[in-house]
C-alpha positions as CSV (number, residue, x, y, z in Angstrom):
1,M,1.0,-47.8,77.2
2,R,-1.4,-44.8,76.0
3,P,0.7,-41.8,74.0
4,S,0.3,-38.5,75.9
5,P,-1.3,-35.4,74.4
6,S,1.9,-33.5,74.3
7,F,3.5,-36.3,72.2
8,L,0.1,-36.5,69.8
9,I,0.8,-32.6,69.2
10,S,4.2,-33.1,68.3
11,V,3.6,-35.5,65.7
12,L,1.0,-33.4,64.2
13,C,3.1,-30.4,64.0
14,V,5.8,-32.7,62.6
15,V,3.2,-34.0,59.7
16,L,1.9,-30.3,59.0
17,A,5.5,-28.9,58.3
18,S,6.4,-31.4,56.2
19,L,3.4,-31.1,54.1
20,S,4.2,-27.2,54.1
21,L,7.7,-28.0,52.7
22,A,6.6,-30.0,50.0
23,Q,4.2,-27.3,48.6
24,T,6.8,-24.4,48.7
25,G,10.2,-26.4,48.3
26,P,12.9,-25.1,45.9
27,D,11.9,-27.9,43.5
28,R,8.8,-26.9,42.8
29,A,8.7,-23.8,40.5
30,P,5.6,-21.6,40.0
31,A,3.4,-22.0,37.2
32,V,3.8,-19.5,34.7
33,Q,0.8,-18.2,32.1
34,L,2.3,-17.9,28.5
35,R,0.9,-15.3,26.2
36,P,-0.6,-17.0,23.0
37,T,1.5,-16.2,19.9
38,Q,-0.8,-14.1,17.4
39,R,-1.6,-16.2,14.1
40,L,0.0,-14.3,11.0
41,L,-2.9,-13.3,8.8
42,K,-2.2,-14.5,5.4
43,N,-4.0,-12.0,3.3
44,S,-4.5,-8.3,2.7
45,V,-6.4,-5.8,0.7
46,V,-5.2,-2.1,0.1
47,L,-7.4,0.4,-1.2
48,T,-6.2,4.0,-1.7
49,G,-7.3,7.1,-3.7
50,G,-5.5,10.3,-4.5
51,V,-4.0,12.4,-7.4
52,M,-1.6,11.8,-10.1
53,V,0.4,14.3,-12.6
54,P,2.3,13.8,-15.8
55,L,5.8,14.8,-15.1
56,A,7.9,14.0,-18.2
57,H,6.9,14.5,-21.6
58,P,5.4,18.1,-23.1
59,S,3.0,16.1,-25.4
60,L,0.9,15.2,-22.2
61,K,2.0,17.3,-19.2
62,D,1.8,20.6,-21.4
63,F,-2.2,20.1,-22.1
64,W,-3.3,17.7,-19.2
65,N,-3.2,18.8,-15.4
66,L,-3.2,16.6,-12.3
67,G,-6.4,14.3,-11.7
68,P,-7.8,11.6,-9.5
69,S,-6.1,8.1,-9.1
70,A,-7.1,4.9,-7.3
71,A,-5.9,1.8,-6.6
72,L,-6.8,-1.6,-5.1
73,T,-3.9,-4.4,-4.4
74,V,-4.5,-7.7,-3.0
75,F,-1.5,-9.0,-1.2
76,A,-0.5,-12.5,0.0
77,N,1.5,-12.1,3.3
78,V,4.8,-14.2,3.2
79,N,5.5,-13.0,6.6
80,R,5.5,-10.0,9.0
81,F,7.8,-8.1,6.7
82,V,7.4,-9.3,3.2
83,S,4.1,-9.7,0.7
84,F,3.6,-10.3,-3.0
85,G,0.4,-9.5,-4.9
86,A,-1.3,-7.9,-7.6
87,G,-3.7,-4.9,-8.3
88,A,-4.8,-2.4,-10.6
89,E,-4.8,1.4,-10.6
90,G,-6.6,4.1,-12.7
91,S,-6.0,7.7,-13.2
92,L,-7.9,10.5,-15.0
93,L,-6.2,13.8,-16.2
94,F,-8.0,16.8,-16.9
95,F,-7.2,19.1,-19.9
96,K,-6.0,22.7,-19.5
97,D,-8.1,24.6,-21.7
98,G,-6.2,28.0,-20.7
99,T,-2.8,26.7,-21.8
100,F,-4.5,25.2,-25.2
101,S,-5.8,28.8,-25.9
102,T,-2.6,30.2,-25.1
103,R,-0.3,28.2,-27.0
104,Y,-2.7,28.4,-30.2
105,P,-5.0,31.4,-30.1
106,G,-8.2,31.2,-32.0
107,V,-8.0,27.3,-32.3
108,S,-10.9,25.4,-30.8
109,A,-9.8,23.4,-27.5
110,H,-12.0,20.2,-27.9
111,P,-11.1,19.5,-24.3
112,L,-10.7,15.9,-23.8
113,K,-10.0,13.9,-20.4
114,T,-7.2,11.4,-20.8
115,A,-7.2,8.3,-18.4
116,N,-4.4,5.7,-17.6
117,L,-5.1,2.4,-16.7
118,H,-2.3,0.1,-15.2
119,L,-2.4,-3.6,-14.3
120,F,0.7,-4.8,-12.2
121,V,2.3,-7.3,-9.8
122,A,3.9,-6.2,-6.7
123,W,6.2,-6.7,-4.2
124,K,6.1,-5.1,-0.6
125,Y,8.1,-4.8,2.3
126,S,7.1,-3.1,5.7
127,G,9.4,-2.2,8.5
128,R,7.9,-1.9,11.9
129,L,8.8,1.5,13.7
130,G,6.8,0.7,16.9
131,N,3.6,-1.2,17.8
132,V,1.1,1.2,15.9
133,V,3.4,2.8,12.9
134,A,5.2,1.0,10.0
135,A,7.3,2.4,7.2
136,T,6.7,0.8,3.9
137,L,8.4,0.2,0.2
138,S,6.4,-1.2,-2.9
139,A,7.8,-1.9,-6.4
140,S,5.5,-3.2,-9.1
141,L,5.9,-4.4,-12.7
142,G,3.1,-4.3,-15.0
143,G,1.4,-2.8,-18.1
144,S,-0.1,0.7,-18.8
145,K,-2.2,2.1,-21.4
146,M,-3.2,5.8,-22.0
147,T,-6.9,6.3,-23.7
148,K,-6.2,7.8,-27.2
149,A,-6.3,11.6,-27.6
150,V,-5.6,12.9,-31.1
151,Y,-6.3,16.6,-32.4
152,E,-5.1,17.4,-36.1
153,E,-6.4,19.6,-38.7
154,R,-5.2,20.1,-42.2
155,I,-5.6,23.5,-43.8
156,A,-4.8,24.7,-47.0
157,G,-3.4,21.0,-47.5
158,V,-1.2,21.6,-44.6
159,R,-1.8,19.1,-41.7
160,T,-1.3,20.8,-38.3
161,T,-0.8,18.4,-34.9
162,Y,-2.1,20.1,-31.8
163,Y,-1.6,16.9,-29.7
164,N,-1.1,13.1,-30.5
165,I,-1.5,10.4,-27.6
166,P,-1.9,7.2,-29.6
167,G,-2.9,5.0,-26.6
168,R,-0.7,2.3,-26.7
169,M,0.1,-0.4,-24.1
170,R,3.4,0.0,-22.4
171,L,5.7,-1.8,-20.2
172,T,5.9,0.0,-16.5
173,L,8.0,0.4,-13.6
174,G,6.4,1.4,-10.1
175,F,7.5,2.6,-6.8
176,S,5.8,3.3,-3.7
177,P,7.2,4.5,-0.5
178,G,4.6,5.1,2.1
179,I,3.5,4.7,6.0
180,E,1.0,2.9,7.5
181,F,-0.9,3.6,11.1
182,A,-2.5,0.5,12.5
183,F,-5.9,0.9,14.2
184,N,-5.7,-2.8,15.1
185,R,-4.6,-6.2,13.7
186,S,-7.1,-6.1,10.8
187,I,-7.0,-2.2,9.9
188,A,-4.6,0.2,8.9
189,L,-4.5,3.8,7.7
190,V,-2.3,3.7,4.3
191,I,-0.3,7.0,3.2
192,E,2.0,6.4,0.1
193,G,3.7,8.4,-2.6
194,R,3.4,6.8,-6.1
195,V,6.2,6.8,-9.1
196,L,5.1,5.2,-12.3
197,Y,7.6,4.8,-15.2
198,L,6.3,3.9,-18.6
199,H,8.9,2.3,-20.8
200,N,9.6,4.1,-24.1
201,D,6.6,6.1,-23.9
202,P,7.3,9.5,-25.7
203,E,4.1,10.8,-24.8
204,A,3.3,10.1,-20.9
205,G,6.8,9.0,-19.9
206,L,6.6,9.5,-15.9
207,L,3.7,9.9,-13.8
208,A,3.8,10.6,-9.9
209,G,1.1,11.1,-7.4
210,G,-0.3,10.6,-3.8
211,R,-2.6,8.5,-2.1
212,S,-4.1,7.3,1.0
213,G,-6.4,4.7,1.9
214,L,-6.9,1.8,4.1
215,R,-5.6,-1.9,4.5
216,W,-7.6,-4.7,5.6
217,N,-5.9,-7.7,6.9
218,F,-7.7,-11.3,7.0
């Protein structure tokens, strides 16, 4: 017996409905595209420049003024928040001729720039304040040496010392609070304060300043 056209149409509708339910059934979850996790960049380099000024002992701060300062630090990133590294910084302090002339009228000043070289290892913590801004805190331990600056005269058998910076190596402890503004994953603007304590140093003792620069992640 030959099937009627209406029967064939009914069978075709049942097949199409079954296929449609199989495509959109409750057991089939829609595909979800996952964003790939960004890989942590392992290293970073921080280059900053600014000023440094002596704060503690009169033997240095009375006759030397603030001057330029720069630092280069290389960090290994442990995770998104903690880094360890090593670096070097240098500062140049300018002689205050007017202060010396006021203190010792009639004495030639012999102006002399004094530099400080500091080598250190460092620890750094970065706390995210948003997608762009991060607050940072760095601590360093190292050694620092001022350049020698001595001015003495012997008049009528009496020795007069105007200043005496022997330039010895000192153990140092440094702290640098700061803030960073990220341009992208690789580059950020760095602004930081700097306090450097020179242990058992009667000439310098404490240096402080501020710097800004860039951080590169790679």
